[in-house]
C-alpha positions in Angstrom: 106.7 102.9 75.9 104.9 103.6 78.7 105.9 101.9 82.7 103.9 101.5 85.5 104.6 100.4 89.3 103.0 96.6 89.9 102.7 94.3 93.2 103.1 90.6 92.3 102.9 89.7 96.0 101.7 85.7 95.2 102.1 82.8 93.3 98.4 83.1 91.6 99.0 86.5 91.0 102.8 85.6 89.2 100.0 83.1 87.1 97.5 85.4 85.8 100.2 88.1 85.3 101.8 86.0 82.7 99.1 84.8 81.2 97.8 88.6 81.1 101.1 89.3 79.3 101.0 86.7 77.2 97.5 87.8 75.3 99.7 91.1 73.8 101.8 90.9 70.9 104.1 93.4 72.8 107.4 93.7 74.9 107.6 93.7 79.1 109.8 94.1 80.5 111.0 94.0 84.4 112.5 95.9 86.5 113.7 95.3 89.8 116.6 96.8 91.3 120.1 96.1 88.1 117.9 92.9 87.7 115.1 92.8 83.8 113.7 89.9 83.5 111.5 89.1 80.3 107.9 89.4 81.8 106.4 86.5 79.8 108.6 84.5 81.8 107.5 82.8 84.6 110.4 81.7 86.1 112.4 85.3 85.4 109.9 86.5 87.7 110.2 83.8 90.1 114.1 85.1 90.6 113.5 88.1 91.2 112.2 90.1 95.1 108.6 89.5 94.8 107.8 90.8 97.9 108.9 94.9 96.5 107.0 96.3 94.2 108.6 95.9 90.4 108.2 98.6 87.8 107.4 97.1 84.4 108.1 98.8 81.2 105.6 98.1 78.0 107.3 98.5 75.3 105.4 99.5 72.0 102.6 101.5 71.9 100.1 100.7 69.8 97.3 99.2 72.3 98.5 100.7 75.4 94.9 101.9 76.9 94.0 97.8 76.8 97.1 96.6 77.9 97.2 99.3 81.2 92.7 98.1 81.3 93.7 93.9 81.6 97.0 94.9 83.7 94.9 97.1 86.4 94.5 94.6 89.2 98.1 94.0 89.2 99.2 97.9 89.0 99.9 100.1 92.4 99.8 104.1 92.7 
């Protein structure tokens, strides 16, 4: 499992993010405080506080480099 911090601070970013993660056959979880949401669920994402940085857990290491490259626009250092 790999964890990165991401920012989804606009509706357009959320839509693009969901489109990007659904391309992969891997499971993704968004963790904000005590809430854990399936990152492929657009309704779940909108239930989070999107003004804050969110932890993204990527389960599976098969194509992690390709995933990180695709998600680069959302990752915050």
